N, C-alpha and C positions, 0 to 999 in steps of 0.2 A: 735391902730396899727393892732390889730387882724382883724378888719373889713377891713382895707385897704389891708391887705395881702390876705384875701379871695377874695376881689373885684378884685385885680390884677390877681389872679389865675383864677377866673371865666371868666374874659374878655380876658385872654391871653395877658395881658400887661406886656411884658418882661422887659421893661425899669423900670416901676414902681416897679415891683417885685425885680429887682436887687437893686434898691435904698433902699427898705425896708430891704433887707438882708444885705446890706453893713452897714446900721445903726444898725441893730439888727441881727447879724449872728446866734444867738441861735435859731431863728425861723425856720431855715432850716429843723430841725427834729421835730418841735413841732407838737402836735396833735391838730388839729383845732376842737373846740368843735362842731361847726355847722355840720361838716361832719364826725367827729370821724375818721379823716384821716390826713395824713401828706401832706405838700405842693406837694410833688412828686405824691402822690396818687390822689390828687385833679386834678393836671395838666393832668395826664393820663386819669382820668375819663372823663375829658372834651375834650380829644383828642389833647391837646397842647403838641405835642412831642418835639418841639424845646425847650420849657420851661423845660420839663422833662430832656432832654439831658443837658441843661445848669445846672440844679440843681445837677445832679450826678457828675459834674466836679468841683463843688465848694468845697473849703476846709471845712471840718467838716461834710460833708454829710455822713450819716450813711448807708453804703451799706447793712448792715445786721440788720436793725431796727427790734427790737422784736415786733412781732405781726403785723407789718406793713412792710412786706418784699418787697423791690422794685423788686427783681428778680422774685419772684412768681407772683406779680401783672402784671409785664410786659408780662410774659408768659400767664397768665390767659386772658389778654386782647388782646393778639396776637401781641404785639409790639416786634417783634423778634430782630430787630436791636438794640433796647435799651437793651433787655435782653443780647445780645452778648456783648454790651459795658460794662454792669455791670459785666459780667463774666471776661472780659479782665482786668478790674481795681480792681478785687479782691472780688467780691461778693461770698458769701459762697454757693456753689451749693447744699449743703446738708441741707440747712435750711428747717425745717418742723414744722409749728405751731401745737399745740395740736389739736387732732380731725380732722386734715386735711391731705391731701396727700402731699407727697414731691414735690419739684419743678420738679424733674426728672420725676416722675410719671405723673404730670400735662402735662409735655412736651410730653411724650409718648402718653398720652390720646388724644392729639391733633395732633399726628403724625408729630411733628416738629423734624424729625430725624436728620437734620443737626445741629440744636441747641442742641439736645441731645448728639450728638457726641462731641460738644464743652464742654458741661457740664461734660461729662466723662473725657475728656482731662484735665479739670480744677479740677478734683478730686471728681466728683459726685460718690457716693457709689451706685453701682447697686443693692446691697442687703439691702438697707435701709428699716427698718420696721416701720410701723405706730403703733398707739396705740393698735391695735388688732393683731399686729404681721404680717401683710400682707407686703410682699415685692412687688416691681414692677412686678416681674415674676409671683408671685401668682395671682396678679390682672389681668395681661395681659392674663394669661392662662385661668382663669375662665371666662373672658370676650370673649375669642376666638379671641384676637387681635394678629393675626399671625405675622404681621410685627413687632410689639412691642416685641413679644416673640423672634423672630429671632434676633432683635437688642440686646436684653439683653443676649441671649446665646452667641452671637458673642463677647460680652464684659465680658464674664466670670461669668454671674449670677449663683449663687449656685442653683442647681435644687432640692435639698432635704431639704431646709429650710422650717420649718413648722410655721404656724401661731399659735395664742394662743389656737385655737380649735383643733390643731393637723393635719390640712390640709397642704399638700405641693402642689406645682404647678400641678403635674401630677394627684394627687388625685382630686383636684378641677376641673381640666380640664375634667377628665373622667366623674365625676358626673354631669357636665354641658353638657356632650356629645360634647365637643370640640375635636373631634377625630383627626383632623389634628394636633392640638397642642399636643395631647397625643403622637402621633407618633414622633413628633420632640423631645419631652422631653425624651421619652424612648431611642431614638437614641443617646441622650447625657448622657445616663446612669442613668436617673431618676428611682427611685423606689417609689412605693406607700407607703405613710406613714403607719407605723405599726398599728396605731389606726384604720385605715379605709381599710387596705389592704384586709382583708377577705371579707368585704362587696363589695369592688371594684371587686374582683375576681368573686364572685357570680353574681353580677350585670352584669359584662362583659359577663359571660357565658350565662346568661339568655337572654341577648340582642343580642347574636350571635356574639359578638366580641371575637372570639375564640383565636386569637393571643395574645390579652391582657391577657385573662384568663390563657393561657398556660405560658406566661412570668411570671406572678405572681406566678403560681404554681412552676415554675423552680426556682424562687427567694426564695422559701421556705415558702410560705404562707400556712397555715394550710389547707390540702386538705379536712378536714371534716367539713368545714363551712356549716351551715344549712340554708335553706330558711325558710319562715314563717310557713311552714308545718312541720318543724323539719326534713326535708329530706336533706341528704348530697348531695354534687355534684356527688358522685358516683351513687346514686340512680337517680339523674336527668339525668346523662349521659346514664344510662341503659334505662331509660324511653324514652329518645330521640333516642336511637339506635346509639349513638355516640361512635363508637368503638375506635377511636383515643383518645378521651378524657378519655375514660374508662381506656385505657392502661396507659395514662399519670398519672391519679389519683392513680392507683394501684402502679405504679413505685414511686410515691411521698409518699406512705405509707398510703393511704386511708384505713379506717376501712372496711375490707371485710365482716363484719357482720352487716353492716348498714341496716336499715329497711326503708320502705316507710311509708307514713302517715297512712296506713292501717295495719301496723306492719309486712308486708311481707318482709323477708330478701332479700338481693341482689341476692343470689343464686336462690331463687324462681322466681324472675323476669326474670332472664336469662333462667331458665329452661322452662318457658312458650314458649320461642322462640327457644329453642334448641341451645342456644349459648354455645356449648360444649367447644370451645377454652377458653372462658372467665370463664366458670364454673371451668375448670381445673386451670386457672390462680388464681382465688380467693381462691380456696381450697388450692393451694400451698402457698398462702399468709396467710393462717390461717382461712379461712372461715369454720364455723361449718356446715358440710354436713347434719346434722340432725336438724338444727335450725328450730324451728316452729314459726308460727305466733300466735297471741293471740287465734285464732280459731283452732290451732293445725296443720295447713297446712305446709308441708315441701316442699322442692324443688322437691322431688320425686312425691309428691301429684300433684304439678302443671305440672310436665312433663307428668304424666298420664292424666291429665285433657286436655292437648293439643296434646296428641298422639305423644309425643316426645320419641319414643321408644329407639333410640340410647342414648338419655340423661339418660334414666333410667339405661341403662347398664353402662354408665360412672359413674353415682352416686354410683351405687353398687360397682364398682371397686375402688371407693374412700372411701368406708367404710360406705355408707349410709344404714340405716335400712329401707328397703322398706316396712316394716310392720307397721311403725308408723301411727297411725290413728288420724283423727281430732277430735274435741270435740263431733261430732255426731257419732263417731265410724266408720267413713268411711276410708278405706285404699286406697292406690293407685290402687290396683287391682279392688276394687269395683268401683272406679271412671271410670277406663278404661272400665269395663264391662257395666257400666251404659250408657256410650256414644257409645258403640258398636265398640270400637277400638281393633280389633282383633290382630293387630300387637303388640300393647303394652301388651295386655293380654298374648299373646304367650310368649313374652319376659319375663314378670314377672313370668309366670309359670316356664319357663326354669331357672330363677334365684331363684326358690324354695321359693316363698313367701307363706305366710299362706293362704290356700284356705278356711279355716273354720271360719274365722272371720264373725261376724254377726253385722248388724247395730242395732240401738236402736229398730227398728221394727222387728228385728229377721231375716233379710234377709242376705244370703250369696251372694258373688259375682255372683255365678251361678244363684241364684234365681233373682237377680237384672236384669241380662241379659235376663232371661226368661220373666220377667214382661214387659220389654221394647220391646221384640221381636214382630215384626208384625206377624199376624196370618191370615190364610185363613178363609173362611166361616165355615170351619169345626173345627176351633180352633187349627189347627196345625201351627207350626211356618213355615213361608216362608223362602226361601233361602236368608238369609241376614247374615251380620257379627254377629248379635246377636245369630243366630242359631249356627254358628260356635263356638262362645264363650261358649255357653251352653254345646255343645257336648265336647269341649276340657276340660272344667272344670269338667264335669261329668266323663269323662274317666280318667282324672288325679286323681280325688278324689277316684276313685274305685281301683286304683292301690295299 
């Protein structure tokens, strides 16, 4: 009888098949050994849709056959009319075999949206999870399937459900750079999953997706997340010259004493460029005005290095010790004298810094300027800023 059943199915012999099933109705759901499939599956595999439609209407047909699901097969093979008939007569739209996607996700994968609408109408759960915890929305978001995402959101898919690894839809979409999907999810109130939110914010900022980074920051993500060089976003923003992000990070509570990979504090980086507004901001937020790098360089040292005279005055007004020296014994005054920065030297003298400090080689700031001063053929200093510095320091030291 089994051979006769298989023969009838393979040849599309509807009459012979009906005769067999009338005599042995239990065969309607049997697993045929040769094919490891049910009669319904064999019929669809061979494209005999009339037989498949006949089978689903017979008494005893298992609409939700375990591991041999008619609905899923009909969707998989693209027999949408049969899939609709199965749904109308009670097929379970939420059936999902182990290690396989749900019927709804299969439907969305093929962009059968009309059928998907019917599935939802018949009770398909839009938040169904697979063995790894993936929902249709997580899948669609990571794949960048915009239409599927829109469909799921329209039908109330939960935007913040996480898979077993802690990824939710917006996190997955971002790391796959599905930015159109990210925007749609954020508009629906999605937030990045906590486990990956810091990495997402850092990545977004480094890739230039500023709005995403700022949204994560506003959502309370740790502003002191570090890159591979152990630099916080505050340091990255200062390095980029991104004033808006700098303000946002400070407002979010970023550590004002953060350092770059070379151990230079945030204030020092700002001092190099004379960013007085932000220097004041960081100091007001608790930045140590005298914080030194591993080599002993302070913000004042760097202000002198780059002739940021007004910054030297600001740092002094905020309590900076302008006489702190680096590991080689160089003070800000010495640095300014070495480079011939008369404006900065004048300012430092007016701020009454120590003029008598000596380097490890025994040179004062005056002597450093004199060594660097251009001379004429007679050995006399020519009229340069170095000569002015030497004269100023000499006169001041004699007072």
